[in-house]
TIGUZA-84336 format. One record per residue (C-alpha): residue number from 1; x, y, z. Coordinates in steps of 0.1 Angstrom, whole numbers, plus 5000, padded with zeros to 4 digits. Layout:
TIGUZA-84336
vexlo k: NUM	px: X	py: Y	pz: Z
...
***
This chain:
TIGUZA-84336
vexlo k: 1	px: 1290	py: 6882	pz: 9114
vexlo k: 2	px: 1325	py: 6886	pz: 9128
vexlo k: 3	px: 1316	py: 6867	pz: 9160
vexlo k: 4	px: 1302	py: 6839	pz: 9139
vexlo k: 5	px: 1334	py: 6837	pz: 9119
vexlo k: 6	px: 1355	py: 6835	pz: 9150
vexlo k: 7	px: 1333	py: 6807	pz: 9163
vexlo k: 8	px: 1337	py: 6788	pz: 9131
vexlo k: 9	px: 1374	py: 6793	pz: 9132
vexlo k: 10	px: 1377	py: 6779	pz: 9167
vexlo k: 11	px: 1354	py: 6750	pz: 9158
vexlo k: 12	px: 1376	py: 6742	pz: 9128
vexlo k: 13	px: 1407	py: 6745	pz: 9149
vexlo k: 14	px: 1394	py: 6721	pz: 9176
vexlo k: 15	px: 1387	py: 6695	pz: 9148
vexlo k: 16	px: 1422	py: 6700	pz: 9134
vexlo k: 17	px: 1437	py: 6693	pz: 9169
vexlo k: 18	px: 1418	py: 6661	pz: 9171
vexlo k: 19	px: 1429	py: 6650	pz: 9136
vexlo k: 20	px: 1466	py: 6660	pz: 9140
vexlo k: 21	px: 1467	py: 6645	pz: 9175
vexlo k: 22	px: 1456	py: 6612	pz: 9161
vexlo k: 23	px: 1474	py: 6611	pz: 9128
vexlo k: 24	px: 1503	py: 6635	pz: 9130
vexlo k: 25	px: 1514	py: 6660	pz: 9104
vexlo k: 26	px: 1525	py: 6635	pz: 9077
vexlo k: 27	px: 1496	py: 6611	pz: 9084
vexlo k: 28	px: 1470	py: 6638	pz: 9077
vexlo k: 29	px: 1463	py: 6643	pz: 9040
vexlo k: 30	px: 1446	py: 6675	pz: 9027
vexlo k: 31	px: 1416	py: 6654	pz: 9018
vexlo k: 32	px: 1414	py: 6642	pz: 9054
vexlo k: 33	px: 1418	py: 6677	pz: 9067
vexlo k: 34	px: 1390	py: 6690	pz: 9044
vexlo k: 35	px: 1367	py: 6662	pz: 9056
vexlo k: 36	px: 1376	py: 6667	pz: 9093
vexlo k: 37	px: 1371	py: 6704	pz: 9092
vexlo k: 38	px: 1342	py: 6703	pz: 9068
vexlo k: 39	px: 1359	py: 6731	pz: 9048
vexlo k: 40	px: 1369	py: 6734	pz: 9012
vexlo k: 41	px: 1406	py: 6738	pz: 9003
vexlo k: 42	px: 1402	py: 6775	pz: 8994
vexlo k: 43	px: 1386	py: 6782	pz: 9028
vexlo k: 44	px: 1413	py: 6763	pz: 9047
vexlo k: 45	px: 1441	py: 6783	pz: 9029
vexlo k: 46	px: 1422	py: 6816	pz: 9033
vexlo k: 47	px: 1417	py: 6810	pz: 9070
vexlo k: 48	px: 1450	py: 6793	pz: 9080
vexlo k: 49	px: 1474	py: 6801	pz: 9052
vexlo k: 50	px: 1487	py: 6766	pz: 9046
vexlo k: 51	px: 1488	py: 6731	pz: 9061
vexlo k: 52	px: 1518	py: 6742	pz: 9081
vexlo k: 53	px: 1499	py: 6772	pz: 9094
vexlo k: 54	px: 1469	py: 6751	pz: 9104
vexlo k: 55	px: 1491	py: 6726	pz: 9122
vexlo k: 56	px: 1511	py: 6753	pz: 9140
vexlo k: 57	px: 1478	py: 6768	pz: 9153
vexlo k: 58	px: 1465	py: 6734	pz: 9163
vexlo k: 59	px: 1497	py: 6726	pz: 9182
vexlo k: 60	px: 1495	py: 6759	pz: 9200
vexlo k: 61	px: 1458	py: 6752	pz: 9208
vexlo k: 62	px: 1467	py: 6718	pz: 9222
vexlo k: 63	px: 1494	py: 6733	pz: 9244
vexlo k: 64	px: 1469	py: 6758	pz: 9257
vexlo k: 65	px: 1445	py: 6730	pz: 9266
vexlo k: 66	px: 1473	py: 6714	pz: 9285
vexlo k: 67	px: 1480	py: 6746	pz: 9304
vexlo k: 68	px: 1444	py: 6750	pz: 9314
vexlo k: 69	px: 1442	py: 6714	pz: 9325
vexlo k: 70	px: 1471	py: 6719	pz: 9349
vexlo k: 71	px: 1454	py: 6750	pz: 9363
vexlo k: 72	px: 1422	py: 6730	pz: 9370
vexlo k: 73	px: 1443	py: 6708	pz: 9393
vexlo k: 74	px: 1464	py: 6735	pz: 9410
vexlo k: 75	px: 1437	py: 6762	pz: 9417
vexlo k: 76	px: 1414	py: 6741	pz: 9440
vexlo k: 77	px: 1442	py: 6722	pz: 9457
vexlo k: 78	px: 1451	py: 6729	pz: 9494
vexlo k: 79	px: 1487	py: 6730	pz: 9484
vexlo k: 80	px: 1507	py: 6732	pz: 9452
vexlo k: 81	px: 1523	py: 6697	pz: 9459
vexlo k: 82	px: 1488	py: 6682	pz: 9463
vexlo k: 83	px: 1477	py: 6698	pz: 9431
vexlo k: 84	px: 1507	py: 6686	pz: 9411
vexlo k: 85	px: 1503	py: 6651	pz: 9425
vexlo k: 86	px: 1466	py: 6650	pz: 9415
vexlo k: 87	px: 1477	py: 6663	pz: 9381
vexlo k: 88	px: 1502	py: 6635	pz: 9377
vexlo k: 89	px: 1476	py: 6609	pz: 9387
vexlo k: 90	px: 1451	py: 6625	pz: 9364
vexlo k: 91	px: 1473	py: 6622	pz: 9334
vexlo k: 92	px: 1475	py: 6584	pz: 9340
vexlo k: 93	px: 1437	py: 6583	pz: 9343
vexlo k: 94	px: 1431	py: 6603	pz: 9310
vexlo k: 95	px: 1455	py: 6579	pz: 9293
vexlo k: 96	px: 1429	py: 6552	pz: 9298
vexlo k: 97	px: 1417	py: 6540	pz: 9264
vexlo k: 98	px: 1381	py: 6541	pz: 9274
vexlo k: 99	px: 1381	py: 6579	pz: 9275
vexlo k: 100	px: 1374	py: 6599	pz: 9244
vexlo k: 101	px: 1408	py: 6609	pz: 9234
vexlo k: 102	px: 1420	py: 6608	pz: 9198
vexlo k: 103	px: 1454	py: 6596	pz: 9208
vexlo k: 104	px: 1470	py: 6592	pz: 9242
vexlo k: 105	px: 1506	py: 6601	pz: 9235
vexlo k: 106	px: 1515	py: 6638	pz: 9238
vexlo k: 107	px: 1509	py: 6657	pz: 9205
vexlo k: 108	px: 1538	py: 6680	pz: 9212
vexlo k: 109	px: 1563	py: 6651	pz: 9216
vexlo k: 110	px: 1549	py: 6633	pz: 9186
vexlo k: 111	px: 1554	py: 6665	pz: 9166
vexlo k: 112	px: 1590	py: 6669	pz: 9178
vexlo k: 113	px: 1598	py: 6633	pz: 9168
vexlo k: 114	px: 1580	py: 6635	pz: 9135
vexlo k: 115	px: 1592	py: 6669	pz: 9123
vexlo k: 116	px: 1628	py: 6671	pz: 9135
vexlo k: 117	px: 1642	py: 6662	pz: 9101
vexlo k: 118	px: 1614	py: 6674	pz: 9078
vexlo k: 119	px: 1598	py: 6705	pz: 9093
vexlo k: 120	px: 1623	py: 6724	pz: 9115
vexlo k: 121	px: 1599	py: 6752	pz: 9122
vexlo k: 122	px: 1573	py: 6729	pz: 9137
vexlo k: 123	px: 1600	py: 6710	pz: 9156
vexlo k: 124	px: 1613	py: 6743	pz: 9170
vexlo k: 125	px: 1577	py: 6752	pz: 9180
vexlo k: 126	px: 1573	py: 6719	pz: 9198
vexlo k: 127	px: 1607	py: 6724	pz: 9216
vexlo k: 128	px: 1596	py: 6759	pz: 9227
vexlo k: 129	px: 1563	py: 6745	pz: 9241
vexlo k: 130	px: 1581	py: 6718	pz: 9260
vexlo k: 131	px: 1605	py: 6743	pz: 9274
vexlo k: 132	px: 1576	py: 6765	pz: 9285
vexlo k: 133	px: 1559	py: 6735	pz: 9302
vexlo k: 134	px: 1590	py: 6727	pz: 9321
vexlo k: 135	px: 1593	py: 6763	pz: 9331
vexlo k: 136	px: 1557	py: 6764	pz: 9343
vexlo k: 137	px: 1563	py: 6732	pz: 9364
vexlo k: 138	px: 1595	py: 6747	pz: 9378
vexlo k: 139	px: 1578	py: 6780	pz: 9388
vexlo k: 140	px: 1551	py: 6760	pz: 9406
vexlo k: 141	px: 1577	py: 6740	pz: 9424
vexlo k: 142	px: 1597	py: 6771	pz: 9433
vexlo k: 143	px: 1565	py: 6786	pz: 9448
vexlo k: 144	px: 1559	py: 6754	pz: 9467
vexlo k: 145	px: 1594	py: 6754	pz: 9481
vexlo k: 146	px: 1590	py: 6791	pz: 9491
vexlo k: 147	px: 1559	py: 6781	pz: 9510
vexlo k: 148	px: 1577	py: 6754	pz: 9528
vexlo k: 149	px: 1559	py: 6725	pz: 9510
vexlo k: 150	px: 1592	py: 6711	pz: 9496
vexlo k: 151	px: 1625	py: 6705	pz: 9512
vexlo k: 152	px: 1648	py: 6735	pz: 9511
vexlo k: 153	px: 1674	py: 6715	pz: 9492
vexlo k: 154	px: 1651	py: 6707	pz: 9463
vexlo k: 155	px: 1665	py: 6716	pz: 9429
vexlo k: 156	px: 1633	py: 6727	pz: 9413
vexlo k: 157	px: 1648	py: 6729	pz: 9377
vexlo k: 158	px: 1660	py: 6694	pz: 9380
vexlo k: 159	px: 1628	py: 6681	pz: 9395
vexlo k: 160	px: 1606	py: 6699	pz: 9369
vexlo k: 161	px: 1627	py: 6682	pz: 9341
vexlo k: 162	px: 1623	py: 6648	pz: 9358
vexlo k: 163	px: 1585	py: 6653	pz: 9362
vexlo k: 164	px: 1582	py: 6663	pz: 9326
vexlo k: 165	px: 1601	py: 6632	pz: 9315
vexlo k: 166	px: 1577	py: 6611	pz: 9335
vexlo k: 167	px: 1546	py: 6628	pz: 9321
vexlo k: 168	px: 1559	py: 6621	pz: 9286
vexlo k: 169	px: 1566	py: 6585	pz: 9296
vexlo k: 170	px: 1531	py: 6579	pz: 9310
vexlo k: 171	px: 1514	py: 6593	pz: 9279
vexlo k: 172	px: 1536	py: 6571	pz: 9257
vexlo k: 173	px: 1529	py: 6540	pz: 9278
vexlo k: 174	px: 1492	py: 6546	pz: 9274
vexlo k: 175	px: 1497	py: 6539	pz: 9237
vexlo k: 176	px: 1504	py: 6503	pz: 9246
vexlo k: 177	px: 1468	py: 6499	pz: 9257
vexlo k: 178	px: 1478	py: 6490	pz: 9293
vexlo k: 179	px: 1450	py: 6482	pz: 9317
vexlo k: 180	px: 1436	py: 6511	pz: 9336
vexlo k: 181	px: 1449	py: 6499	pz: 9369
vexlo k: 182	px: 1484	py: 6496	pz: 9355
vexlo k: 183	px: 1483	py: 6532	pz: 9342
vexlo k: 184	px: 1469	py: 6543	pz: 9376
vexlo k: 185	px: 1498	py: 6526	pz: 9393
vexlo k: 186	px: 1522	py: 6545	pz: 9370
vexlo k: 187	px: 1505	py: 6577	pz: 9380
vexlo k: 188	px: 1509	py: 6568	pz: 9417
vexlo k: 189	px: 1546	py: 6560	pz: 9412
vexlo k: 190	px: 1553	py: 6593	pz: 9395
vexlo k: 191	px: 1534	py: 6612	pz: 9422
vexlo k: 192	px: 1555	py: 6594	pz: 9448
vexlo k: 193	px: 1586	py: 6609	pz: 9432
vexlo k: 194	px: 1573	py: 6643	pz: 9440
vexlo k: 195	px: 1560	py: 6632	pz: 9474
vexlo k: 196	px: 1596	py: 6622	pz: 9484
vexlo k: 197	px: 1606	py: 6659	pz: 9482
vexlo k: 198	px: 1577	py: 6671	pz: 9505
vexlo k: 199	px: 1586	py: 6685	pz: 9539
vexlo k: 200	px: 1573	py: 6666	pz: 9569
vexlo k: 201	px: 1558	py: 6687	pz: 9597
***
């Protein structure tokens, strides 16, 4: 029974991610949450404590999905730089409206913008997640530099911040319903920023 309960919780959480990603915190009414999760109000509160609690868990789950996505690009790549460039191009590809995404803009950034003046705890969580993503990028870049993939003069903290800003921009631009080739061009352009720091042997 315990295993079944955990499965149900994770299924409900995945549905919550999809709903909040599309509609945001304020745009998701409790009625919509009940319908999306196929749960009664009492069960939602018993499982997640509150709407804020559910949203917080959904945001954390979304961030974990993003972390796993980055790993899928880095682990099989011949070099860290190759993996990061493929990741940047992949973000542009998954921004294509023909793919099954509830929303193309980053849920974390949307949360930060939406909650800064209304739900400080959620805004702070979003800030922490973004800081962790930047740190993850920075660590990958530092490792690449140590391996001789990047120029020795590369400021990895600055480059990680720049790449994160470009990732946010690509996902935001995807909300404009740009043509897939235009989004792909953006991915190539951002990847070229990283390529300019690569060492030439």
